[in-house]
C-alpha positions as a LaTeX table, in Angstrom:
\begin{tabular}{lrrr}
\hline
Residue & $x$ (\AA) & $y$ (\AA) & $z$ (\AA) \\
\hline
Unk1 & 0.00 & 0.00 & 0.00 \\
Unk2 & 2.83 & 2.37 & 0.78 \\
Unk3 & 4.32 & 1.79 & $-2.67$ \\
Unk4 & 1.05 & 2.86 & $-4.36$ \\
Unk5 & 0.90 & 6.11 & $-2.38$ \\
Unk6 & 4.51 & 6.86 & $-3.24$ \\
Unk7 & 3.65 & 6.75 & $-6.92$ \\
Unk8 & 1.21 & 9.71 & $-6.58$ \\
Unk9 & 3.16 & 12.90 & $-7.36$ \\
Unk10 & 3.23 & 15.47 & $-4.54$ \\
Unk11 & 1.61 & 18.18 & $-6.70$ \\
Unk12 & $-1.53$ & 16.00 & $-7.11$ \\
Unk13 & $-2.26$ & 15.80 & $-3.37$ \\
Unk14 & $-4.02$ & 19.20 & $-3.12$ \\
Unk15 & $-6.36$ & 18.08 & $-5.91$ \\
Unk16 & $-7.03$ & 14.79 & $-4.14$ \\
Unk17 & $-7.66$ & 16.67 & $-0.90$ \\
Unk18 & $-10.34$ & 18.76 & $-2.70$ \\
Unk19 & $-11.93$ & 15.81 & $-4.50$ \\
Unk20 & $-12.50$ & 13.72 & $-1.37$ \\
Unk21 & $-15.00$ & 16.16 & 0.26 \\
Unk22 & $-16.73$ & 16.68 & $-3.09$ \\
Unk23 & $-17.11$ & 12.92 & $-3.53$ \\
Unk24 & $-18.43$ & 12.52 & 0.02 \\
Unk25 & $-20.89$ & 15.40 & $-0.56$ \\
Unk26 & $-22.20$ & 13.92 & $-3.82$ \\
Unk27 & $-22.60$ & 10.53 & $-2.12$ \\
Unk28 & $-24.52$ & 12.14 & 0.76 \\
Unk29 & $-26.84$ & 13.96 & $-1.67$ \\
Unk30 & $-27.43$ & 10.73 & $-3.61$ \\
Unk31 & $-28.23$ & 8.87 & $-0.38$ \\
Unk32 & $-30.60$ & 11.62 & 0.79 \\
Unk33 & $-32.42$ & 11.65 & $-2.58$ \\
Unk34 & $-32.70$ & 7.85 & $-2.57$ \\
Unk35 & $-34.28$ & 7.91 & 0.89 \\
Unk36 & $-36.62$ & 10.71 & $-0.16$ \\
Unk37 & $-37.76$ & 8.78 & $-3.26$ \\
Unk38 & $-38.31$ & 5.67 & $-1.15$ \\
Unk39 & $-40.44$ & 7.61 & 1.36 \\
Unk40 & $-42.48$ & 9.25 & $-1.42$ \\
Unk41 & $-43.16$ & 5.91 & $-3.11$ \\
Unk42 & $-44.15$ & 4.38 & 0.16 \\
Unk43 & $-46.43$ & 7.31 & 1.03 \\
Unk44 & $-48.10$ & 7.09 & $-2.41$ \\
Unk45 & $-48.30$ & 3.30 & $-2.18$ \\
Unk46 & $-46.23$ & 2.90 & $-5.34$ \\
Unk47 & $-44.30$ & $-0.24$ & $-6.06$ \\
Unk48 & $-41.02$ & 0.14 & $-7.94$ \\
Unk49 & $-40.64$ & $-1.80$ & $-11.18$ \\
Unk50 & $-37.76$ & $-3.78$ & $-9.72$ \\
Unk51 & $-39.80$ & $-5.03$ & $-6.74$ \\
Unk52 & $-39.76$ & $-8.86$ & $-6.54$ \\
Unk53 & $-43.50$ & $-9.26$ & $-5.85$ \\
Unk54 & $-45.79$ & $-6.37$ & $-6.75$ \\
Unk55 & $-48.99$ & $-6.19$ & $-4.77$ \\
Unk56 & $-51.72$ & $-6.51$ & $-7.39$ \\
Unk57 & $-54.51$ & $-6.18$ & $-4.82$ \\
Unk58 & $-53.41$ & $-2.69$ & $-3.80$ \\
Unk59 & $-55.97$ & $-0.02$ & $-4.63$ \\
Unk60 & $-55.32$ & 3.73 & $-4.57$ \\
Unk61 & $-57.25$ & 5.83 & $-2.09$ \\
Unk62 & $-58.79$ & 8.09 & $-4.73$ \\
Unk63 & $-60.97$ & 5.25 & $-6.03$ \\
Unk64 & $-63.02$ & 5.26 & $-2.82$ \\
Unk65 & $-65.26$ & 8.33 & $-2.56$ \\
Unk66 & $-65.50$ & 9.90 & 0.87 \\
Unk67 & $-69.04$ & 11.30 & 0.70 \\
Unk68 & $-68.86$ & 13.05 & 4.06 \\
Unk69 & $-65.64$ & 14.89 & 3.15 \\
Unk70 & $-67.09$ & 15.76 & $-0.26$ \\
Unk71 & $-70.25$ & 17.21 & 1.30 \\
Unk72 & $-68.17$ & 19.23 & 3.79 \\
Unk73 & $-65.98$ & 20.57 & 0.97 \\
Unk74 & $-69.05$ & 21.64 & $-1.01$ \\
Unk75 & $-70.47$ & 23.41 & 2.05 \\
Unk76 & $-67.17$ & 25.21 & 2.64 \\
Unk77 & $-67.12$ & 26.27 & $-1.03$ \\
Unk78 & $-70.67$ & 27.61 & $-0.85$ \\
Unk79 & $-69.87$ & 29.53 & 2.35 \\
Unk80 & $-66.77$ & 31.01 & 0.74 \\
Unk81 & $-68.74$ & 31.97 & $-2.38$ \\
Unk82 & $-71.30$ & 33.71 & $-0.15$ \\
Unk83 & $-68.47$ & 35.61 & 1.56 \\
Unk84 & $-67.08$ & 36.66 & $-1.81$ \\
Unk85 & $-70.48$ & 37.92 & $-2.96$ \\
Unk86 & $-70.91$ & 39.90 & 0.26 \\
Unk87 & $-67.41$ & 41.36 & $-0.08$ \\
Unk88 & $-68.01$ & 42.33 & $-3.73$ \\
Unk89 & $-71.35$ & 43.95 & $-2.82$ \\
Unk90 & $-69.66$ & 45.91 & $-0.03$ \\
Unk91 & $-66.85$ & 47.04 & $-2.36$ \\
Unk92 & $-69.40$ & 48.11 & $-4.98$ \\
Unk93 & $-71.34$ & 50.02 & $-2.34$ \\
Unk94 & $-68.19$ & 51.77 & $-1.11$ \\
Unk95 & $-67.16$ & 52.60 & $-4.66$ \\
Unk96 & $-70.61$ & 54.06 & $-5.35$ \\
Unk97 & $-70.43$ & 56.08 & $-2.13$ \\
Unk98 & $-67.01$ & 57.40 & $-3.08$ \\
Unk99 & $-68.51$ & 58.77 & $-6.30$ \\
Unk100 & $-66.22$ & 60.58 & $-8.64$ \\
Unk101 & $-62.86$ & 60.77 & $-6.92$ \\
Unk102 & $-59.67$ & 62.60 & $-7.77$ \\
Unk103 & $-58.48$ & 59.81 & $-10.03$ \\
Unk104 & $-61.55$ & 60.06 & $-12.27$ \\
Unk105 & $-61.40$ & 63.84 & $-12.41$ \\
Unk106 & $-57.72$ & 63.64 & $-13.35$ \\
Unk107 & $-58.60$ & 61.06 & $-16.01$ \\
Unk108 & $-61.38$ & 63.29 & $-17.33$ \\
Unk109 & $-58.98$ & 66.24 & $-17.44$ \\
Unk110 & $-56.44$ & 64.11 & $-19.31$ \\
Unk111 & $-59.05$ & 63.11 & $-21.89$ \\
Unk112 & $-60.12$ & 66.70 & $-22.44$ \\
Unk113 & $-56.47$ & 67.79 & $-22.70$ \\
Unk114 & $-55.86$ & 65.00 & $-25.21$ \\
Unk115 & $-58.87$ & 66.15 & $-27.25$ \\
Unk116 & $-57.71$ & 69.78 & $-27.19$ \\
Unk117 & $-54.17$ & 68.81 & $-28.18$ \\
Unk118 & $-55.48$ & 66.62 & $-31.02$ \\
Unk119 & $-57.65$ & 69.43 & $-32.36$ \\
Unk120 & $-54.75$ & 71.87 & $-31.96$ \\
Unk121 & $-52.38$ & 69.48 & $-33.76$ \\
Unk122 & $-54.86$ & 69.02 & $-36.61$ \\
Unk123 & $-55.37$ & 72.77 & $-36.90$ \\
Unk124 & $-51.62$ & 73.49 & $-36.88$ \\
Unk125 & $-51.00$ & 70.79 & $-39.47$ \\
Unk126 & $-53.65$ & 72.27 & $-41.72$ \\
Unk127 & $-52.38$ & 75.84 & $-41.22$ \\
Unk128 & $-48.78$ & 74.76 & $-41.83$ \\
Unk129 & $-49.76$ & 72.87 & $-44.95$ \\
Unk130 & $-51.79$ & 75.85 & $-46.18$ \\
Unk131 & $-48.84$ & 78.17 & $-45.62$ \\
Unk132 & $-46.55$ & 75.76 & $-47.47$ \\
Unk133 & $-49.04$ & 75.55 & $-50.30$ \\
Unk134 & $-49.25$ & 79.36 & $-50.35$ \\
Unk135 & $-45.49$ & 79.59 & $-50.73$ \\
Unk136 & $-45.45$ & 77.20 & $-53.67$ \\
Unk137 & $-45.87$ & 79.96 & $-56.12$ \\
Unk138 & $-48.25$ & 81.64 & $-58.45$ \\
Unk139 & $-50.21$ & 78.51 & $-59.26$ \\
Unk140 & $-51.55$ & 78.12 & $-55.73$ \\
Unk141 & $-52.95$ & 81.63 & $-55.59$ \\
Unk142 & $-55.72$ & 80.51 & $-57.89$ \\
Unk143 & $-56.99$ & 77.91 & $-55.36$ \\
Unk144 & $-59.57$ & 78.48 & $-52.65$ \\
Unk145 & $-59.20$ & 77.39 & $-48.99$ \\
Unk146 & $-61.31$ & 74.30 & $-49.59$ \\
Unk147 & $-59.04$ & 73.26 & $-52.44$ \\
Unk148 & $-56.00$ & 73.83 & $-50.24$ \\
Unk149 & $-57.50$ & 71.67 & $-47.47$ \\
Unk150 & $-58.22$ & 68.99 & $-50.04$ \\
Unk151 & $-54.58$ & 69.20 & $-51.15$ \\
Unk152 & $-53.44$ & 68.72 & $-47.53$ \\
Unk153 & $-55.66$ & 65.67 & $-47.18$ \\
Unk154 & $-54.33$ & 64.29 & $-50.49$ \\
Unk155 & $-50.68$ & 64.91 & $-49.53$ \\
Unk156 & $-50.99$ & 63.61 & $-45.93$ \\
Unk157 & $-53.76$ & 60.97 & $-45.97$ \\
Unk158 & $-52.45$ & 58.75 & $-43.17$ \\
Unk159 & $-51.77$ & 61.58 & $-40.71$ \\
Unk160 & $-55.12$ & 63.18 & $-41.43$ \\
Unk161 & $-56.94$ & 59.85 & $-41.03$ \\
Unk162 & $-55.24$ & 59.10 & $-37.71$ \\
Unk163 & $-56.01$ & 62.53 & $-36.30$ \\
Unk164 & $-59.64$ & 62.43 & $-37.46$ \\
Unk165 & $-60.12$ & 58.93 & $-35.98$ \\
Unk166 & $-58.61$ & 59.95 & $-32.62$ \\
Unk167 & $-60.74$ & 63.08 & $-32.45$ \\
Unk168 & $-63.91$ & 61.23 & $-33.47$ \\
Unk169 & $-63.31$ & 58.42 & $-30.95$ \\
Unk170 & $-62.62$ & 60.87 & $-28.13$ \\
Unk171 & $-65.70$ & 62.94 & $-28.95$ \\
Unk172 & $-67.89$ & 59.84 & $-29.22$ \\
Unk173 & $-66.64$ & 58.49 & $-25.89$ \\
Unk174 & $-67.00$ & 61.87 & $-24.20$ \\
Unk175 & $-70.58$ & 62.44 & $-25.35$ \\
Unk176 & $-71.71$ & 58.80 & $-25.23$ \\
Unk177 & $-70.69$ & 58.38 & $-21.60$ \\
Unk178 & $-71.89$ & 61.89 & $-20.71$ \\
Unk179 & $-68.73$ & 62.67 & $-18.81$ \\
Unk180 & $-69.68$ & 66.27 & $-18.16$ \\
Unk181 & $-72.61$ & 65.26 & $-15.96$ \\
Unk182 & $-72.16$ & 63.91 & $-12.41$ \\
Unk183 & $-73.12$ & 60.28 & $-12.14$ \\
Unk184 & $-76.28$ & 59.52 & $-10.20$ \\
Unk185 & $-76.14$ & 56.89 & $-7.52$ \\
Unk186 & $-78.62$ & 54.07 & $-7.99$ \\
Unk187 & $-79.93$ & 52.32 & $-4.93$ \\
\hline
\end{tabular}
């Protein structure tokens, strides 16, 4: 035995000293996992494939219905559903009592500001395009304002369509939901 250890070079000993704890750790993890798997199989009444005599008469617990436990679970579910309905009704009542809060007024202000900015942007785009058309020379002096607006729409169809859609949607939402009126509380 001494002759075998003498054959290991001295510079390899630090590596061997590091590998021994790693090997012991891996073996301990393997042993712990093997025990865990054994306990889980035993708790689930599972027989490993390599077992010498499988128990063919074993029957899982889920095949037998526990009617009492089922009835109790249904009752607990119905009680919980009743609690949820009461909680939702209370939250709806509190929300109705709160009425229009600061968050909704800020949202309303943001919508109106968005509408104003959209209209302003559309107007400035039209004015800028009209001024550019006016600078184009003598030929444009013969056109009326309606023809100039038509030229803007022809030259910028996508931008005009997007702005008109945004303005129309905002106006529809504003008037359809009657945002300028305070909401009445229904009881």
